[in-house]
mmJSON file of the N, C-alpha and C atoms, coordinates in Angstrom:
{"data_MODEL":{"atom_site":{
"group_PDB":["ATOM","ATOM","ATOM","ATOM","ATOM","ATOM","ATOM","ATOM","ATOM","ATOM","ATOM","ATOM","ATOM","ATOM","ATOM","ATOM","ATOM","ATOM","ATOM","ATOM","ATOM","ATOM","ATOM","ATOM","ATOM","ATOM","ATOM","ATOM","ATOM","ATOM","ATOM","ATOM","ATOM","ATOM","ATOM","ATOM","ATOM","ATOM","ATOM","ATOM","ATOM","ATOM","ATOM","ATOM","ATOM","ATOM","ATOM","ATOM","ATOM","ATOM","ATOM","ATOM","ATOM","ATOM","ATOM","ATOM","ATOM","ATOM","ATOM","ATOM","ATOM","ATOM","ATOM","ATOM","ATOM","ATOM","ATOM","ATOM","ATOM","ATOM","ATOM","ATOM","ATOM","ATOM","ATOM","ATOM","ATOM","ATOM","ATOM","ATOM","ATOM","ATOM","ATOM","ATOM","ATOM","ATOM","ATOM","ATOM","ATOM","ATOM","ATOM","ATOM","ATOM","ATOM","ATOM","ATOM","ATOM","ATOM","ATOM","ATOM","ATOM","ATOM","ATOM","ATOM","ATOM","ATOM","ATOM","ATOM","ATOM","ATOM","ATOM","ATOM","ATOM","ATOM","ATOM","ATOM","ATOM","ATOM","ATOM","ATOM","ATOM","ATOM","ATOM","ATOM","ATOM","ATOM","ATOM","ATOM","ATOM","ATOM","ATOM","ATOM","ATOM","ATOM","ATOM","ATOM","ATOM","ATOM","ATOM","ATOM","ATOM","ATOM","ATOM","ATOM","ATOM","ATOM","ATOM","ATOM","ATOM","ATOM","ATOM","ATOM","ATOM","ATOM","ATOM","ATOM","ATOM","ATOM","ATOM","ATOM","ATOM","ATOM","ATOM","ATOM","ATOM","ATOM","ATOM","ATOM","ATOM","ATOM","ATOM","ATOM","ATOM","ATOM","ATOM","ATOM","ATOM","ATOM","ATOM","ATOM","ATOM","ATOM","ATOM","ATOM","ATOM","ATOM","ATOM","ATOM","ATOM","ATOM","ATOM","ATOM","ATOM","ATOM","ATOM","ATOM","ATOM","ATOM","ATOM","ATOM","ATOM","ATOM","ATOM","ATOM","ATOM","ATOM","ATOM"],
"id":[1,2,3,4,5,6,7,8,9,10,11,12,13,14,15,16,17,18,19,20,21,22,23,24,25,26,27,28,29,30,31,32,33,34,35,36,37,38,39,40,41,42,43,44,45,46,47,48,49,50,51,52,53,54,55,56,57,58,59,60,61,62,63,64,65,66,67,68,69,70,71,72,73,74,75,76,77,78,79,80,81,82,83,84,85,86,87,88,89,90,91,92,93,94,95,96,97,98,99,100,101,102,103,104,105,106,107,108,109,110,111,112,113,114,115,116,117,118,119,120,121,122,123,124,125,126,127,128,129,130,131,132,133,134,135,136,137,138,139,140,141,142,143,144,145,146,147,148,149,150,151,152,153,154,155,156,157,158,159,160,161,162,163,164,165,166,167,168,169,170,171,172,173,174,175,176,177,178,179,180,181,182,183,184,185,186,187,188,189,190,191,192,193,194,195,196,197,198,199,200,201,202,203,204,205,206,207],
"type_symbol":["N","C","C","N","C","C","N","C","C","N","C","C","N","C","C","N","C","C","N","C","C","N","C","C","N","C","C","N","C","C","N","C","C","N","C","C","N","C","C","N","C","C","N","C","C","N","C","C","N","C","C","N","C","C","N","C","C","N","C","C","N","C","C","N","C","C","N","C","C","N","C","C","N","C","C","N","C","C","N","C","C","N","C","C","N","C","C","N","C","C","N","C","C","N","C","C","N","C","C","N","C","C","N","C","C","N","C","C","N","C","C","N","C","C","N","C","C","N","C","C","N","C","C","N","C","C","N","C","C","N","C","C","N","C","C","N","C","C","N","C","C","N","C","C","N","C","C","N","C","C","N","C","C","N","C","C","N","C","C","N","C","C","N","C","C","N","C","C","N","C","C","N","C","C","N","C","C","N","C","C","N","C","C","N","C","C","N","C","C","N","C","C","N","C","C","N","C","C","N","C","C","N","C","C","N","C","C"],
"label_atom_id":["N","CA","C","N","CA","C","N","CA","C","N","CA","C","N","CA","C","N","CA","C","N","CA","C","N","CA","C","N","CA","C","N","CA","C","N","CA","C","N","CA","C","N","CA","C","N","CA","C","N","CA","C","N","CA","C","N","CA","C","N","CA","C","N","CA","C","N","CA","C","N","CA","C","N","CA","C","N","CA","C","N","CA","C","N","CA","C","N","CA","C","N","CA","C","N","CA","C","N","CA","C","N","CA","C","N","CA","C","N","CA","C","N","CA","C","N","CA","C","N","CA","C","N","CA","C","N","CA","C","N","CA","C","N","CA","C","N","CA","C","N","CA","C","N","CA","C","N","CA","C","N","CA","C","N","CA","C","N","CA","C","N","CA","C","N","CA","C","N","CA","C","N","CA","C","N","CA","C","N","CA","C","N","CA","C","N","CA","C","N","CA","C","N","CA","C","N","CA","C","N","CA","C","N","CA","C","N","CA","C","N","CA","C","N","CA","C","N","CA","C","N","CA","C","N","CA","C","N","CA","C","N","CA","C","N","CA","C","N","CA","C"],
"label_alt_id":[null,null,null,null,null,null,null,null,null,null,null,null,null,null,null,null,null,null,null,null,null,null,null,null,null,null,null,null,null,null,null,null,null,null,null,null,null,null,null,null,null,null,null,null,null,null,null,null,null,null,null,null,null,null,null,null,null,null,null,null,null,null,null,null,null,null,null,null,null,null,null,null,null,null,null,null,null,null,null,null,null,null,null,null,null,null,null,null,null,null,null,null,null,null,null,null,null,null,null,null,null,null,null,null,null,null,null,null,null,null,null,null,null,null,null,null,null,null,null,null,null,null,null,null,null,null,null,null,null,null,null,null,null,null,null,null,null,null,null,null,null,null,null,null,null,null,null,null,null,null,null,null,null,null,null,null,null,null,null,null,null,null,null,null,null,null,null,null,null,null,null,null,null,null,null,null,null,null,null,null,null,null,null,null,null,null,null,null,null,null,null,null,null,null,null,null,null,null,null,null,null,null,null,null,null,null,null],
"label_comp_id":["MET","MET","MET","LEU","LEU","LEU","TYR","TYR","TYR","PRO","PRO","PRO","VAL","VAL","VAL","ARG","ARG","ARG","ILE","ILE","ILE","LEU","LEU","LEU","ASP","ASP","ASP","ALA","ALA","ALA","ARG","ARG","ARG","GLY","GLY","GLY","LYS","LYS","LYS","LEU","LEU","LEU","ARG","ARG","ARG","LYS","LYS","LYS","LEU","LEU","LEU","VAL","VAL","VAL","SER","SER","SER","ARG","ARG","ARG","GLN","GLN","GLN","GLU","GLU","GLU","LEU","LEU","LEU","SER","SER","SER","GLN","GLN","GLN","LEU","LEU","LEU","HIS","HIS","HIS","TRP","TRP","TRP","LYS","LYS","LYS","ASN","ASN","ASN","PHE","PHE","PHE","GLU","GLU","GLU","ARG","ARG","ARG","MET","MET","MET","ILE","ILE","ILE","SER","SER","SER","GLY","GLY","GLY","GLU","GLU","GLU","PHE","PHE","PHE","ASN","ASN","ASN","MET","MET","MET","MET","MET","MET","ASN","ASN","ASN","SER","SER","SER","ARG","ARG","ARG","LYS","LYS","LYS","ARG","ARG","ARG","SER","SER","SER","GLY","GLY","GLY","GLN","GLN","GLN","GLY","GLY","GLY","ASP","ASP","ASP","GLY","GLY","GLY","LEU","LEU","LEU","ASN","ASN","ASN","ASP","ASP","ASP","GLY","GLY","GLY","PRO","PRO","PRO","ASP","ASP","ASP","TYR","TYR","TYR","GLU","GLU","GLU","GLU","GLU","GLU","GLU","GLU","GLU","THR","THR","THR","LEU","LEU","LEU","GLU","GLU","GLU","SER","SER","SER","ASP","ASP","ASP","THR","THR","THR"],
"label_asym_id":["A","A","A","A","A","A","A","A","A","A","A","A","A","A","A","A","A","A","A","A","A","A","A","A","A","A","A","A","A","A","A","A","A","A","A","A","A","A","A","A","A","A","A","A","A","A","A","A","A","A","A","A","A","A","A","A","A","A","A","A","A","A","A","A","A","A","A","A","A","A","A","A","A","A","A","A","A","A","A","A","A","A","A","A","A","A","A","A","A","A","A","A","A","A","A","A","A","A","A","A","A","A","A","A","A","A","A","A","A","A","A","A","A","A","A","A","A","A","A","A","A","A","A","A","A","A","A","A","A","A","A","A","A","A","A","A","A","A","A","A","A","A","A","A","A","A","A","A","A","A","A","A","A","A","A","A","A","A","A","A","A","A","A","A","A","A","A","A","A","A","A","A","A","A","A","A","A","A","A","A","A","A","A","A","A","A","A","A","A","A","A","A","A","A","A","A","A","A","A","A","A","A","A","A","A","A","A"],
"label_entity_id":["1","1","1","1","1","1","1","1","1","1","1","1","1","1","1","1","1","1","1","1","1","1","1","1","1","1","1","1","1","1","1","1","1","1","1","1","1","1","1","1","1","1","1","1","1","1","1","1","1","1","1","1","1","1","1","1","1","1","1","1","1","1","1","1","1","1","1","1","1","1","1","1","1","1","1","1","1","1","1","1","1","1","1","1","1","1","1","1","1","1","1","1","1","1","1","1","1","1","1","1","1","1","1","1","1","1","1","1","1","1","1","1","1","1","1","1","1","1","1","1","1","1","1","1","1","1","1","1","1","1","1","1","1","1","1","1","1","1","1","1","1","1","1","1","1","1","1","1","1","1","1","1","1","1","1","1","1","1","1","1","1","1","1","1","1","1","1","1","1","1","1","1","1","1","1","1","1","1","1","1","1","1","1","1","1","1","1","1","1","1","1","1","1","1","1","1","1","1","1","1","1","1","1","1","1","1","1"],
"label_seq_id":[1,1,1,2,2,2,3,3,3,4,4,4,5,5,5,6,6,6,7,7,7,8,8,8,9,9,9,10,10,10,11,11,11,12,12,12,13,13,13,14,14,14,15,15,15,16,16,16,17,17,17,18,18,18,19,19,19,20,20,20,21,21,21,22,22,22,23,23,23,24,24,24,25,25,25,26,26,26,27,27,27,28,28,28,29,29,29,30,30,30,31,31,31,32,32,32,33,33,33,34,34,34,35,35,35,36,36,36,37,37,37,38,38,38,39,39,39,40,40,40,41,41,41,42,42,42,43,43,43,44,44,44,45,45,45,46,46,46,47,47,47,48,48,48,49,49,49,50,50,50,51,51,51,52,52,52,53,53,53,54,54,54,55,55,55,56,56,56,57,57,57,58,58,58,59,59,59,60,60,60,61,61,61,62,62,62,63,63,63,64,64,64,65,65,65,66,66,66,67,67,67,68,68,68,69,69,69],
"pdbx_PDB_ins_code":[null,null,null,null,null,null,null,null,null,null,null,null,null,null,null,null,null,null,null,null,null,null,null,null,null,null,null,null,null,null,null,null,null,null,null,null,null,null,null,null,null,null,null,null,null,null,null,null,null,null,null,null,null,null,null,null,null,null,null,null,null,null,null,null,null,null,null,null,null,null,null,null,null,null,null,null,null,null,null,null,null,null,null,null,null,null,null,null,null,null,null,null,null,null,null,null,null,null,null,null,null,null,null,null,null,null,null,null,null,null,null,null,null,null,null,null,null,null,null,null,null,null,null,null,null,null,null,null,null,null,null,null,null,null,null,null,null,null,null,null,null,null,null,null,null,null,null,null,null,null,null,null,null,null,null,null,null,null,null,null,null,null,null,null,null,null,null,null,null,null,null,null,null,null,null,null,null,null,null,null,null,null,null,null,null,null,null,null,null,null,null,null,null,null,null,null,null,null,null,null,null,null,null,null,null,null,null],
"Cartn_x":[54.662,54.255,54.029,54.531,54.381,53.315,52.568,51.532,51.911,51.456,51.74,51.195,51.901,51.514,51.132,50.016,49.567,49.855,50.516,50.787,49.865,49.025,48.034,48.424,47.963,48.174,47.043,47.005,46.005,44.584,44.445,43.117,42.676,43.54,43.184,43.532,44.271,44.675,45.97,46.07,47.242,48.485,49.5,50.768,51.796,51.824,52.83,52.326,52.696,52.386,53.713,53.96,55.199,54.889,55.57,55.29,55.866,55.394,55.896,57.396,57.858,59.27,60.115,59.666,60.413,60.449,59.322,59.288,60.221,60.25,61.128,62.594,62.946,64.328,64.714,63.817,64.089,64.258,63.394,63.466,64.809,65.214,66.45,67.683,67.634,68.747,68.896,67.774,67.818,68.222,67.779,68.151,69.656,70.239,71.687,72.449,71.961,72.598,72.513,71.366,71.189,72.146,72.277,73.161,74.611,74.998,76.383,76.709,75.689,75.932,75.667,75.274,75.014,73.823,72.831,71.63,71.671,72.817,72.904,72.728,71.592,71.242,72.195,72.613,73.488,74.849,75.387,76.682,76.607,75.539,75.431,75.291,74.613,74.482,75.802,76.534,77.817,78.791,78.767,79.662,79.296,78.003,77.577,77.623,77.888,77.966,76.629,75.595,74.278,73.984,73.381,72.988,71.488,70.987,69.551,69.08,70.009,69.655,69.27,69.172,68.758,69.892,71.084,72.211,73.165,72.681,73.529,73.641,72.907,72.927,71.639,71.372,70.114,70.14,68.954,68.807,68.602,68.813,68.62,69.795,69.941,71.006,70.53,71.377,71.01,71.12,70.18,70.215,70.769,71.505,71.989,71.045,70.893,69.998,70.796,71.708,72.522,71.799,71.865,71.232,72.24,71.749,72.613,72.873,72.494,72.681,73.983],
"Cartn_y":[8.064,8.305,6.964,6.828,5.604,5.806,4.749,4.783,3.84,4.12,3.226,1.825,0.815,-0.571,-1.216,-1.924,-2.662,-4.135,-4.754,-6.183,-6.859,-7.764,-8.433,-9.889,-10.447,-11.873,-12.653,-13.969,-14.821,-14.495,-13.952,-13.608,-12.209,-11.48,-10.134,-9.053,-9.414,-8.409,-7.744,-6.464,-5.688,-6.171,-6.597,-7.042,-5.921,-5.16,-4.122,-3.071,-1.838,-0.741,-0.141,-0.203,0.33,1.723,2.725,4.109,4.447,5.561,6.032,6.306,6.866,7.184,5.92,4.891,3.639,2.965,2.987,2.421,3.171,4.484,5.292,4.968,4.836,4.495,3.127,2.145,0.805,0.827,1.574,1.663,2.226,3.341,3.978,3.176,2.484,1.625,0.485,-0.142,-1.213,-0.688,0.507,1.118,1.346,1.853,2.078,0.767,-0.294,-1.605,-2.104,-1.915,-2.371,-1.636,-0.345,0.443,0.034,-0.271,-0.634,-2.063,-2.853,-4.186,-5.304,-4.998,-6.043,-6.898,-6.305,-7.031,-7.528,-7.485,-7.951,-9.462,-9.923,-11.34,-12.208,-11.77,-12.593,-12.768,-11.722,-11.832,-12.729,-12.657,-13.486,-14.955,-15.263,-16.651,-17.191,-16.372,-16.832,-17.109,-16.265,-16.469,-17.728,-18.024,-19.183,-20.466,-20.37,-21.558,-22.001,-21.198,-21.538,-20.682,-21.285,-20.535,-20.509,-19.577,-19.517,-20.428,-21.019,-21.944,-21.269,-19.961,-19.264,-19.118,-18.923,-18.691,-19.874,-21.045,-22.229,-22.835,-22.325,-22.845,-23.559,-23.738,-24.376,-25.875,-26.441,-27.874,-28.627,-27.974,-28.583,-28.212,-28.903,-28.57,-27.448,-26.475,-25.34,-25.707,-25.206,-25.418,-24.173,-24.363,-23.215,-22.983,-21.767,-21.408,-21.037,-21.874,-21.637,-22.169,-21.404,-21.885,-22.706,-23.671,-24.555,-23.991,-22.781,-22.248,-21.578],
"Cartn_z":[46.459,47.814,48.501,49.673,50.445,51.52,51.765,52.781,53.919,55.127,56.244,55.955,56.429,56.19,57.506,57.496,58.681,58.457,59.411,59.347,60.361,59.839,60.664,60.897,62.002,62.24,61.589,61.784,61.148,61.603,62.771,63.305,62.919,62.228,61.798,62.799,63.819,64.806,64.357,64.657,64.264,64.988,64.221,64.811,64.797,63.695,63.565,62.592,62.832,61.926,61.468,60.171,59.61,59.068,59.591,59.216,57.84,57.295,56.0,56.066,57.168,57.312,57.306,58.025,58.083,56.708,55.991,54.641,53.705,53.829,52.99,53.259,54.538,54.888,54.348,54.473,53.952,52.435,51.768,50.311,49.859,50.431,49.973,50.373,51.501,51.896,50.881,50.511,49.514,48.146,47.789,46.52,46.452,47.523,47.549,47.421,48.068,47.94,46.507,45.882,44.514,43.577,43.749,42.904,43.123,44.353,44.632,44.212,43.835,43.325,44.309,45.536,46.512,46.114,45.448,45.077,43.644,43.021,41.646,41.644,41.203,41.285,40.482,39.332,38.507,39.176,39.752,40.421,41.64,42.401,43.599,43.224,42.138,41.708,41.196,40.474,39.947,41.08,42.112,43.241,44.014,44.102,44.882,44.066,42.759,41.923,41.375,41.601,41.093,39.884,38.889,37.709,37.596,36.806,36.632,35.513,34.78,33.73,32.434,32.422,31.211,30.218,30.668,29.775,29.715,30.105,30.087,28.701,27.744,26.39,26.08,24.795,24.42,24.697,24.874,25.1,23.785,22.672,21.372,20.482,19.377,18.437,17.538,17.353,16.527,15.056,14.26,12.823,12.166,11.113,10.358,9.189,8.794,7.708,6.469,6.103,4.913,3.694,2.628,1.393,0.601,-0.191,-0.974,-2.363,-2.648,-3.996,-4.19],
"occupancy":[1.0,1.0,1.0,1.0,1.0,1.0,1.0,1.0,1.0,1.0,1.0,1.0,1.0,1.0,1.0,1.0,1.0,1.0,1.0,1.0,1.0,1.0,1.0,1.0,1.0,1.0,1.0,1.0,1.0,1.0,1.0,1.0,1.0,1.0,1.0,1.0,1.0,1.0,1.0,1.0,1.0,1.0,1.0,1.0,1.0,1.0,1.0,1.0,1.0,1.0,1.0,1.0,1.0,1.0,1.0,1.0,1.0,1.0,1.0,1.0,1.0,1.0,1.0,1.0,1.0,1.0,1.0,1.0,1.0,1.0,1.0,1.0,1.0,1.0,1.0,1.0,1.0,1.0,1.0,1.0,1.0,1.0,1.0,1.0,1.0,1.0,1.0,1.0,1.0,1.0,1.0,1.0,1.0,1.0,1.0,1.0,1.0,1.0,1.0,1.0,1.0,1.0,1.0,1.0,1.0,1.0,1.0,1.0,1.0,1.0,1.0,1.0,1.0,1.0,1.0,1.0,1.0,1.0,1.0,1.0,1.0,1.0,1.0,1.0,1.0,1.0,1.0,1.0,1.0,1.0,1.0,1.0,1.0,1.0,1.0,1.0,1.0,1.0,1.0,1.0,1.0,1.0,1.0,1.0,1.0,1.0,1.0,1.0,1.0,1.0,1.0,1.0,1.0,1.0,1.0,1.0,1.0,1.0,1.0,1.0,1.0,1.0,1.0,1.0,1.0,1.0,1.0,1.0,1.0,1.0,1.0,1.0,1.0,1.0,1.0,1.0,1.0,1.0,1.0,1.0,1.0,1.0,1.0,1.0,1.0,1.0,1.0,1.0,1.0,1.0,1.0,1.0,1.0,1.0,1.0,1.0,1.0,1.0,1.0,1.0,1.0,1.0,1.0,1.0,1.0,1.0,1.0],
"B_iso_or_equiv":[0.0,0.0,0.0,0.0,0.0,0.0,0.0,0.0,0.0,0.0,0.0,0.0,0.0,0.0,0.0,0.0,0.0,0.0,0.0,0.0,0.0,0.0,0.0,0.0,0.0,0.0,0.0,0.0,0.0,0.0,0.0,0.0,0.0,0.0,0.0,0.0,0.0,0.0,0.0,0.0,0.0,0.0,0.0,0.0,0.0,0.0,0.0,0.0,0.0,0.0,0.0,0.0,0.0,0.0,0.0,0.0,0.0,0.0,0.0,0.0,0.0,0.0,0.0,0.0,0.0,0.0,0.0,0.0,0.0,0.0,0.0,0.0,0.0,0.0,0.0,0.0,0.0,0.0,0.0,0.0,0.0,0.0,0.0,0.0,0.0,0.0,0.0,0.0,0.0,0.0,0.0,0.0,0.0,0.0,0.0,0.0,0.0,0.0,0.0,0.0,0.0,0.0,0.0,0.0,0.0,0.0,0.0,0.0,0.0,0.0,0.0,0.0,0.0,0.0,0.0,0.0,0.0,0.0,0.0,0.0,0.0,0.0,0.0,0.0,0.0,0.0,0.0,0.0,0.0,0.0,0.0,0.0,0.0,0.0,0.0,0.0,0.0,0.0,0.0,0.0,0.0,0.0,0.0,0.0,0.0,0.0,0.0,0.0,0.0,0.0,0.0,0.0,0.0,0.0,0.0,0.0,0.0,0.0,0.0,0.0,0.0,0.0,0.0,0.0,0.0,0.0,0.0,0.0,0.0,0.0,0.0,0.0,0.0,0.0,0.0,0.0,0.0,0.0,0.0,0.0,0.0,0.0,0.0,0.0,0.0,0.0,0.0,0.0,0.0,0.0,0.0,0.0,0.0,0.0,0.0,0.0,0.0,0.0,0.0,0.0,0.0,0.0,0.0,0.0,0.0,0.0,0.0],
"pdbx_formal_charge":[null,null,null,null,null,null,null,null,null,null,null,null,null,null,null,null,null,null,null,null,null,null,null,null,null,null,null,null,null,null,null,null,null,null,null,null,null,null,null,null,null,null,null,null,null,null,null,null,null,null,null,null,null,null,null,null,null,null,null,null,null,null,null,null,null,null,null,null,null,null,null,null,null,null,null,null,null,null,null,null,null,null,null,null,null,null,null,null,null,null,null,null,null,null,null,null,null,null,null,null,null,null,null,null,null,null,null,null,null,null,null,null,null,null,null,null,null,null,null,null,null,null,null,null,null,null,null,null,null,null,null,null,null,null,null,null,null,null,null,null,null,null,null,null,null,null,null,null,null,null,null,null,null,null,null,null,null,null,null,null,null,null,null,null,null,null,null,null,null,null,null,null,null,null,null,null,null,null,null,null,null,null,null,null,null,null,null,null,null,null,null,null,null,null,null,null,null,null,null,null,null,null,null,null,null,null,null],
"auth_seq_id":[1,1,1,2,2,2,3,3,3,4,4,4,5,5,5,6,6,6,7,7,7,8,8,8,9,9,9,10,10,10,11,11,11,12,12,12,13,13,13,14,14,14,15,15,15,16,16,16,17,17,17,18,18,18,19,19,19,20,20,20,21,21,21,22,22,22,23,23,23,24,24,24,25,25,25,26,26,26,27,27,27,28,28,28,29,29,29,30,30,30,31,31,31,32,32,32,33,33,33,34,34,34,35,35,35,36,36,36,37,37,37,38,38,38,39,39,39,40,40,40,41,41,41,42,42,42,43,43,43,44,44,44,45,45,45,46,46,46,47,47,47,48,48,48,49,49,49,50,50,50,51,51,51,52,52,52,53,53,53,54,54,54,55,55,55,56,56,56,57,57,57,58,58,58,59,59,59,60,60,60,61,61,61,62,62,62,63,63,63,64,64,64,65,65,65,66,66,66,67,67,67,68,68,68,69,69,69],
"auth_comp_id":["MET","MET","MET","LEU","LEU","LEU","TYR","TYR","TYR","PRO","PRO","PRO","VAL","VAL","VAL","ARG","ARG","ARG","ILE","ILE","ILE","LEU","LEU","LEU","ASP","ASP","ASP","ALA","ALA","ALA","ARG","ARG","ARG","GLY","GLY","GLY","LYS","LYS","LYS","LEU","LEU","LEU","ARG","ARG","ARG","LYS","LYS","LYS","LEU","LEU","LEU","VAL","VAL","VAL","SER","SER","SER","ARG","ARG","ARG","GLN","GLN","GLN","GLU","GLU","GLU","LEU","LEU","LEU","SER","SER","SER","GLN","GLN","GLN","LEU","LEU","LEU","HIS","HIS","HIS","TRP","TRP","TRP","LYS","LYS","LYS","ASN","ASN","ASN","PHE","PHE","PHE","GLU","GLU","GLU","ARG","ARG","ARG","MET","MET","MET","ILE","ILE","ILE","SER","SER","SER","GLY","GLY","GLY","GLU","GLU","GLU","PHE","PHE","PHE","ASN","ASN","ASN","MET","MET","MET","MET","MET","MET","ASN","ASN","ASN","SER","SER","SER","ARG","ARG","ARG","LYS","LYS","LYS","ARG","ARG","ARG","SER","SER","SER","GLY","GLY","GLY","GLN","GLN","GLN","GLY","GLY","GLY","ASP","ASP","ASP","GLY","GLY","GLY","LEU","LEU","LEU","ASN","ASN","ASN","ASP","ASP","ASP","GLY","GLY","GLY","PRO","PRO","PRO","ASP","ASP","ASP","TYR","TYR","TYR","GLU","GLU","GLU","GLU","GLU","GLU","GLU","GLU","GLU","THR","THR","THR","LEU","LEU","LEU","GLU","GLU","GLU","SER","SER","SER","ASP","ASP","ASP","THR","THR","THR"],
"auth_asym_id":["A","A","A","A","A","A","A","A","A","A","A","A","A","A","A","A","A","A","A","A","A","A","A","A","A","A","A","A","A","A","A","A","A","A","A","A","A","A","A","A","A","A","A","A","A","A","A","A","A","A","A","A","A","A","A","A","A","A","A","A","A","A","A","A","A","A","A","A","A","A","A","A","A","A","A","A","A","A","A","A","A","A","A","A","A","A","A","A","A","A","A","A","A","A","A","A","A","A","A","A","A","A","A","A","A","A","A","A","A","A","A","A","A","A","A","A","A","A","A","A","A","A","A","A","A","A","A","A","A","A","A","A","A","A","A","A","A","A","A","A","A","A","A","A","A","A","A","A","A","A","A","A","A","A","A","A","A","A","A","A","A","A","A","A","A","A","A","A","A","A","A","A","A","A","A","A","A","A","A","A","A","A","A","A","A","A","A","A","A","A","A","A","A","A","A","A","A","A","A","A","A","A","A","A","A","A","A"],
"auth_atom_id":["N","CA","C","N","CA","C","N","CA","C","N","CA","C","N","CA","C","N","CA","C","N","CA","C","N","CA","C","N","CA","C","N","CA","C","N","CA","C","N","CA","C","N","CA","C","N","CA","C","N","CA","C","N","CA","C","N","CA","C","N","CA","C","N","CA","C","N","CA","C","N","CA","C","N","CA","C","N","CA","C","N","CA","C","N","CA","C","N","CA","C","N","CA","C","N","CA","C","N","CA","C","N","CA","C","N","CA","C","N","CA","C","N","CA","C","N","CA","C","N","CA","C","N","CA","C","N","CA","C","N","CA","C","N","CA","C","N","CA","C","N","CA","C","N","CA","C","N","CA","C","N","CA","C","N","CA","C","N","CA","C","N","CA","C","N","CA","C","N","CA","C","N","CA","C","N","CA","C","N","CA","C","N","CA","C","N","CA","C","N","CA","C","N","CA","C","N","CA","C","N","CA","C","N","CA","C","N","CA","C","N","CA","C","N","CA","C","N","CA","C","N","CA","C","N","CA","C","N","CA","C","N","CA","C","N","CA","C","N","CA","C"],
"pdbx_PDB_model_num":[1,1,1,1,1,1,1,1,1,1,1,1,1,1,1,1,1,1,1,1,1,1,1,1,1,1,1,1,1,1,1,1,1,1,1,1,1,1,1,1,1,1,1,1,1,1,1,1,1,1,1,1,1,1,1,1,1,1,1,1,1,1,1,1,1,1,1,1,1,1,1,1,1,1,1,1,1,1,1,1,1,1,1,1,1,1,1,1,1,1,1,1,1,1,1,1,1,1,1,1,1,1,1,1,1,1,1,1,1,1,1,1,1,1,1,1,1,1,1,1,1,1,1,1,1,1,1,1,1,1,1,1,1,1,1,1,1,1,1,1,1,1,1,1,1,1,1,1,1,1,1,1,1,1,1,1,1,1,1,1,1,1,1,1,1,1,1,1,1,1,1,1,1,1,1,1,1,1,1,1,1,1,1,1,1,1,1,1,1,1,1,1,1,1,1,1,1,1,1,1,1,1,1,1,1,1,1]
}}}
């Protein structure tokens, strides 16, 4: 269930009131984009040439655990 959201300015005065219906529409629009792949973070980074650095490989040399017996 979504509740109305109040957006306040620095002085605490009401700037905008976002209704439950508007929040619901925004949620489902973003959900549809995510399902269709528009919000796929990995694909957008690969297209832009930026990586997250997580899958670039280790920063150390890997050791093997082979026994000498």
